[in-house]
C-alpha positions in Angstrom: 7.6 1.7 7.6 5.6 -1.2 6.1 8.4 -3.8 6.5 8.7 -3.0 10.2 5.0 -3.6 10.8 4.8 -6.8 8.7 7.8 -8.2 10.6 6.3 -7.3 14.0 2.9 -8.7 13.2 4.1 -12.0 11.6 6.5 -12.5 14.5 3.5 -13.0 16.7 3.0 -16.4 15.1 5.4 -18.4 17.3 5.4 -21.4 15.1 6.8 -19.4 12.2 10.4 -18.4 11.7 10.2 -14.8 10.5 13.2 -12.7 9.5 13.4 -9.1 8.3 16.0 -7.1 6.3 16.7 -3.5 7.2 16.6 -1.6 3.9 19.4 0.6 5.2 21.7 -2.4 5.2 20.3 -4.0 2.0 21.6 -3.4 -1.5 19.1 -4.3 -4.2 22.0 -4.3 -6.7 24.2 -6.9 -5.0 21.7 -9.3 -3.3 22.1 -12.9 -4.3 20.0 -16.0 -4.6 21.4 -17.2 -1.3 19.8 -14.3 0.5 16.3 -15.6 -0.3 16.6 -19.2 -1.3 15.7 -20.8 2.1 12.3 -19.1 2.6 8.8 -20.3 1.7 7.4 -16.8 1.5 9.0 -13.4 0.8 7.1 -10.2 1.3 8.7 -7.3 -0.6 8.0 -4.1 1.3 11.0 -2.2 -0.1 10.0 1.0 -1.9 11.4 4.4 -2.8 8.8 7.1 -2.5 7.7 9.8 -4.8 10.0 12.8 -4.9 13.2 10.6 -4.5 16.0 10.2 -7.0 14.6 8.7 -10.2 17.5 6.4 -10.8 17.0 5.0 -7.3 13.2 4.6 -7.9 13.9 2.7 -11.1 16.4 0.4 -9.4 14.3 -0.4 -6.3 10.7 -0.1 -7.5 10.9 -1.3 -11.0 13.9 -3.6 -11.4 14.4 -5.2 -8.0 11.0 -7.1 -7.9 11.9 -8.8 -11.2 15.3 -9.8 -9.9 13.8 -11.1 -6.7 11.3 -13.2 -8.6 14.0 -14.8 -10.7 16.2 -15.5 -7.6 13.8 -17.7 -5.7 11.0 -20.1 -6.1 9.5 -18.8 -2.9 6.0 -17.3 -3.0 6.4 -13.6 -3.2 3.9 -11.0 -2.0 4.9 -7.7 -3.7 3.7 -4.4 -2.4 2.5 -2.1 -5.2 0.5 1.1 -5.0 -2.7 3.0 -5.9 -0.2 5.5 -7.4 -0.2 3.6 -10.7 -3.4 5.6 -11.3 -3.5 9.4 -11.7 -6.7 9.9 -9.8 -7.8 12.3 -12.4 -10.9 11.8 -14.5 -10.1 10.9 -18.0 -11.0 13.6 -20.5 -12.0 10.9 -23.0 -13.0 7.8 -20.9 -13.4 4.5 -22.6 -16.9 3.0 -22.7 -17.9 1.1 -19.6 -16.9 -2.5 -20.0 -13.8 -1.6 -22.0 -11.6 -0.5 -19.1 -13.3 2.8 -18.9 -13.8 4.6 -15.6 -16.2 7.4 -14.7 -15.7 9.8 -11.7 -16.9 8.1 -8.5 -16.6 4.5 -9.9 -13.2 3.7 -8.5 -10.4 1.7 -10.1 -10.5 -2.1 -10.4 -7.8 -4.4 -11.6 -8.8 -3.9 -15.3 -8.7 -0.1 -15.1 -5.9 1.3 -17.3 -2.9 2.5 -15.2 -2.5 6.1 -16.2 0.1 7.6 -13.8 2.3 10.2 -15.5 4.8 10.6 -12.7 8.1 8.6 -12.2 7.0 7.0 -9.0 3.7 5.5 -10.4 5.5 4.4 -13.5 8.3 2.7 -11.6 5.8 0.8 -9.3 3.8 -0.3 -12.3 6.9 -1.6 -14.0 7.8 -3.5 -10.8 4.6 -5.5 -10.9 5.8 -9.0 -11.8 3.8 -11.4 -13.9 5.3 -14.7 -12.7 3.7 -17.9 -11.2 5.3 -17.2 -7.8 4.3 -13.6 -7.4 1.2 -11.7 -6.5 1.2 -7.9 -6.6 -1.0 -6.1 -4.0 -2.0 -2.5 -4.9 -3.0 -0.3 -2.0 -2.0 2.8 -0.1 -0.7 2.6 3.4 -0.9 4.7 6.6 1.4 4.0 9.5 4.6 5.0 11.3 8.2 4.1 10.9 10.8 3.8 13.7 13.5 5.2 11.4 12.1 7.5 8.7 9.5 10.1 9.7 8.1 10.9 6.3 4.5 9.6 6.2 1.3 11.5 6.5 0.5 10.2 10.0 4.0 11.1 11.3 3.8 14.5 9.7 0.4 15.1 11.4 1.6 13.9 14.8 4.8 16.1 14.6 2.7 19.3 14.5 2.8 21.4 17.7 -0.2 21.4 20.0 -2.7 24.1 19.0 -1.5 24.1 15.4 -3.9 24.4 12.5 -3.5 22.1 9.5 -5.4 22.0 6.2 -7.1 18.8 4.9 -8.1 18.5 1.3 -11.8 17.9 0.7 -11.3 17.1 -3.0 -8.8 14.3 -2.4 -10.6 11.0 -2.0 -8.8 7.8 -0.9 -9.4 4.4 0.5 -6.1 3.1 1.8 -5.2 0.7 4.6 -3.1 0.8 7.8 0.2 -1.0 7.8 -1.3 -3.4 10.3 -4.1 -4.3 7.9 -1.6 -5.1 5.2 0.4 -7.3 7.6 -2.8 -9.0 8.6 -3.6 -9.7 4.9 -0.2 -11.3 4.4 -0.7 -13.4 7.6 -4.1 -14.6 6.2 -2.6 -15.5 2.8 0.1 -17.5 4.5 -1.9 -19.1 7.2 -4.8 -20.2 5.0 -2.5 -21.3 2.1 -4.5 -19.1 -0.2 -1.6 -17.9 -2.3 -2.0 -20.4 -5.2 -5.8 -19.9 -5.4 -5.2 -16.1 -5.5 -2.5 -16.5 -8.2 -4.8 -18.6 -10.3 -7.2 -15.6 -10.4 -4.7 -12.9 -11.1 -1.2 -11.6 -10.6 -2.5 -8.2 -9.5 -5.0 -7.4 -6.7 -6.5 -4.3 -5.2 -6.6 -4.3 -1.4 -9.2 -1.8 -0.3 -11.2 -3.1 2.7 -12.0 0.3 4.1 -14.6 2.8 2.7 -13.5 5.9 0.8 -12.9 9.2 2.6 -11.4 12.6 1.9 -8.0 13.5 3.2 -9.7 16.0 5.4 -11.8 13.3 7.0 -8.6 11.2 7.5 -6.8 14.0 9.3 -9.9 14.4 11.6 -9.7 10.7 12.4 -6.0 11.1 13.2 -6.9 13.9 15.6 -9.5 11.8 17.3 -7.7 8.5 17.5 -4.3 9.7 18.5 -5.7 12.5 20.7 -3.8 15.3 19.2 -4.6 18.9 20.0 -4.6 20.1 16.5 -7.3 21.9 14.4 -8.1 20.5 11.0 -9.4 23.1 8.5 -11.2 21.8 5.4 -10.0 23.2 2.1 -9.8 22.3 -1.5 -6.5 21.6 -3.3 -6.3 24.4 -5.8 -4.4 22.0 -8.1 -7.5 20.0 -8.6 -9.3 16.9 -7.4 -7.7 13.5 -6.9 -9.8 10.4 -6.6 -7.8 7.3 -6.0 -10.4 4.8 -4.8 -9.6 1.2 -5.4 -12.0 -1.7 -5.7 -11.4 -5.4 -6.5 -13.2 -7.7 -8.9 -11.9 -10.8 -7.2 -14.0 -12.7 -4.7 -11.1 -14.6 -3.3 -9.6 -11.5 -1.8 -12.9 -10.3 -0.3 -13.5 -13.7 1.3 -10.0 -13.7 2.7 -10.2 -10.2 4.2 -13.6 -8.7 4.9 -14.4 -5.5 3.1 -16.6 -2.5 4.2 -14.4 -1.9 7.3 -14.2 1.3 9.4 -11.0 3.3 9.1 -11.5 4.7 12.6 -11.5 1.2 14.1 -8.5 0.3 11.9 -6.5 3.2 13.3 -7.5 2.3 16.8 -6.1 -1.2 16.3 -2.9 0.2 14.8 -2.4 2.5 17.7 -3.1 -0.3 20.2 -0.7 -2.8 18.5 2.1 -0.4 17.7 1.7 3.2 19.1 3.6 5.8 17.0 
């Protein structure tokens, strides 16, 4: 899903030579230095989602980014996730200023990663601390030409007249796949990679304001003109609040924050209709 969009967006730059690798034909266990040695930038969009085989998650999410970083001197943009955080309030939060987080504050890059599931742990392990790597934590919305597993695709696949439930106690501030591609484009075009890497190896990309999953589904209905009713409801399993924020000015200067998710979805739909 993400790799397809990044390839399509960067290919608009006619002076760049952009190549993509289909994950269905790529083996993270057997790739060689020759596969990546000729490139100036490598954007790692490969990921195995939550609920998949744990051994595969470990190989792709945790181990492959480190093997990739050792195989090339190219500048690597590695896609990570907000899933390194549980989204649950800590029963014993640390004092503010010591990495502590109170409900409603959001997570910055200094917040302790507290995911307890295999997916979040594998993605955290795959964040590489190397001079040629920056890791971008975010959560993405978009569509895939091959695998129809994302939230947007699930919503659009529902029959006309259907009623779906949207959680009002799940709060999130992710991005569209197009926005992530645009961030990569800006990093490359402006030559900002080294300046970013001097600040940190990990960045939170959260240019849009927070919203509930219910509000997000309502936007899907509006932007993609789907005849579906969205019913607000609370997740009985409890609240989840994965709201990211960044402490680094370089990223905010590079990609303006305080954006509108509705406009971001409209741009996504215009650039690459699902």
